[in-house]
SETITI-952310 format. One record per residue (C-alpha): residue number from 0; residue in three letters; z, x, y. Coordinates in steps of 0.05 Angstrom, whole numbers, plus 5000, padded with zeros to 4 digits. Layout:
N
+------+------+------+------+------+
| resi | resn |   zz |   xx |   yy |
+------+------+------+------+------+
|  NUM |  ALA |    Z |    X |    Y |
...
+------+------+------+------+------+
end
This chain:
85
+------+------+------+------+------+
| resi | resn |   zz |   xx |   yy |
+------+------+------+------+------+
|    0 |  MET | 9043 | 8034 | 7035 |
|    1 |  LYS | 8994 | 8000 | 7089 |
|    2 |  LYS | 9038 | 8030 | 7145 |
|    3 |  PHE | 9031 | 8104 | 7108 |
|    4 |  ALA | 8957 | 8089 | 7111 |
|    5 |  LEU | 8951 | 8062 | 7182 |
|    6 |  LEU | 8994 | 8128 | 7203 |
|    7 |  PHE | 8944 | 8174 | 7159 |
|    8 |  ALA | 8880 | 8147 | 7190 |
|    9 |  LEU | 8907 | 8153 | 7257 |
|   10 |  PHE | 8934 | 8230 | 7251 |
|   11 |  ALA | 8866 | 8237 | 7212 |
|   12 |  GLY | 8828 | 8222 | 7269 |
|   13 |  ILE | 8872 | 8267 | 7315 |
|   14 |  GLY | 8844 | 8327 | 7271 |
|   15 |  LEU | 8774 | 8311 | 7287 |
|   16 |  ALA | 8784 | 8323 | 7359 |
|   17 |  GLN | 8756 | 8390 | 7389 |
|   18 |  ALA | 8799 | 8415 | 7444 |
|   19 |  GLU | 8778 | 8477 | 7487 |
|   20 |  VAL | 8836 | 8525 | 7487 |
|   21 |  GLY | 8833 | 8589 | 7533 |
|   22 |  VAL | 8891 | 8648 | 7533 |
|   23 |  PHE | 8901 | 8681 | 7604 |
|   24 |  GLY | 8956 | 8728 | 7625 |
|   25 |  THR | 8981 | 8796 | 7655 |
|   26 |  MET | 9013 | 8848 | 7612 |
|   27 |  ASP | 9047 | 8906 | 7655 |
|   28 |  GLY | 9086 | 8959 | 7626 |
|   29 |  GLY | 9092 | 9041 | 7624 |
|   30 |  TYR | 9136 | 9099 | 7616 |
|   31 |  THR | 9176 | 9136 | 7661 |
|   32 |  SER | 9203 | 9201 | 7652 |
|   33 |  SER | 9255 | 9236 | 7692 |
|   34 |  LYS | 9292 | 9299 | 7695 |
|   35 |  ALA | 9353 | 9314 | 7739 |
|   36 |  PRO | 9373 | 9394 | 7756 |
|   37 |  GLY | 9407 | 9421 | 7685 |
|   38 |  ALA | 9402 | 9356 | 7645 |
|   39 |  SER | 9351 | 9338 | 7594 |
|   40 |  THR | 9287 | 9292 | 7609 |
|   41 |  THR | 9297 | 9215 | 7602 |
|   42 |  THR | 9241 | 9173 | 7577 |
|   43 |  ASN | 9243 | 9099 | 7591 |
|   44 |  TYR | 9196 | 9041 | 7575 |
|   45 |  THR | 9194 | 8995 | 7642 |
|   46 |  SER | 9162 | 8924 | 7638 |
|   47 |  GLY | 9141 | 8900 | 7704 |
|   48 |  GLY | 9133 | 8962 | 7748 |
|   49 |  MET | 9078 | 8929 | 7790 |
|   50 |  THR | 9078 | 8853 | 7778 |
|   51 |  THR | 9114 | 8808 | 7729 |
|   52 |  SER | 9078 | 8799 | 7662 |
|   53 |  ASN | 9061 | 8739 | 7639 |
|   54 |  ILE | 9020 | 8692 | 7589 |
|   55 |  GLY | 8987 | 8626 | 7585 |
|   56 |  PHE | 8948 | 8572 | 7553 |
|   57 |  ARG | 8898 | 8526 | 7595 |
|   58 |  GLY | 8852 | 8477 | 7563 |
|   59 |  SER | 8818 | 8414 | 7554 |
|   60 |  GLU | 8808 | 8356 | 7514 |
|   61 |  ASP | 8752 | 8301 | 7512 |
|   62 |  LEU | 8795 | 8229 | 7502 |
|   63 |  GLY | 8726 | 8188 | 7502 |
|   64 |  ASN | 8697 | 8134 | 7543 |
|   65 |  GLY | 8688 | 8190 | 7600 |
|   66 |  THR | 8767 | 8205 | 7596 |
|   67 |  LYS | 8788 | 8277 | 7598 |
|   68 |  ALA | 8850 | 8313 | 7591 |
|   69 |  ASN | 8866 | 8381 | 7619 |
|   70 |  PHE | 8932 | 8421 | 7601 |
|   71 |  GLU | 8963 | 8485 | 7633 |
|   72 |  LEU | 9022 | 8522 | 7597 |
|   73 |  SER | 9043 | 8589 | 7623 |
|   74 |  SER | 9108 | 8633 | 7628 |
|   75 |  PHE | 9137 | 8699 | 7651 |
|   76 |  LEU | 9153 | 8747 | 7600 |
|   77 |  SER | 9184 | 8821 | 7587 |
|   78 |  ASN | 9134 | 8856 | 7548 |
|   79 |  GLY | 9190 | 8906 | 7526 |
|   80 |  THR | 9237 | 8853 | 7488 |
|   81 |  GLY | 9186 | 8793 | 7488 |
|   82 |  ALA | 9242 | 8754 | 7526 |
|   83 |  THR | 9216 | 8691 | 7574 |
|   84 |  LEU | 9230 | 8693 | 7646 |
+------+------+------+------+------+
end
C-alpha cells in the first residue's frame, strides 16, 4: 500500500508541471487535371507537389532549480493518406 501511495504522489506531482508546446509544419498538396486527346479528363490529388509535407511538436519544460528540458519531434508525411515517410 505504501508503494502505491508513493507512486500516486509521484505522478500527481508530474501532473502539476506545465510544459510549453507548439505545433509547426508545412502541408503541400493540390489537385491536378489532365486530358489526353480523345480521352476523358483525369483529376488526381497530389501530395508534396512543391515540397515534402511535415508536422512537428516543439516545447520546453521547466524541471526546477534552473534546469530546463527542450524537445522536438517531427516527421514527414503524405497528406493524401496520412502515412509517415
